[in-house]
C-alpha positions, -999 to +999 in steps of 0.1 A: -022-727-025+010-707-024+017-675-004+043-649-011+062-626+012+075-597-009+095-565-007+088-537-032+106-505-038+093-472-053+111-449-077+114-425-047+132-451-026+103-461-003+102-498+007+072-519+016+070-555+028+038-576+025+022-610+020-001-621-008-015-651-027-010-634-061+021-614-065+014-600-099-021-588-089-008-573-056+020-554-074-006-540-098-028-529-068+002-511-053+010-493-086-027-484-093-030-471-057-058-495-048-062-515-016-030-501+000-029-470+021+008-469+027+020-473-009-001-445-022+027-421-016+051-439-040+053-444-077+065-472-100+067-500-074+088-530-083+094-563-066+130-565-053+127-596-033+101-624-026+098-658-010+072-685-016+055-705+011+031-735+012+010-721+041-004-688+052+009-694+087+045-698+074+042-667+052+028-646+080+056-656+104+082-647+077+065-614+070+067-604+106+103-614+107+111-594+075+095-563+091+117-568+122+152-556+127+165-590+117+147-589+084+159-554+076+195-565+084+190-596+061+179-573+032+208-549+038+232-579+037+217-589+004+223-553-009+185-547-012+182-519+013 
């Protein structure tokens, strides 16, 4: 099974980083305002970055890193934030 760490952005400029097994389904949940408390305040979420992993453990570690200062700097350097 594959796992994805993703960064999405709303039309208002909000960002959200998460992890999932099904990126299309999860994006749909964010846009339909189901199963995500934080993204309910944004509209028209789109994936701006993602990475694929072979294990949930690897993906979880990367998600924590992406949410840290190092990950935020990484996204800024890529011009995504």
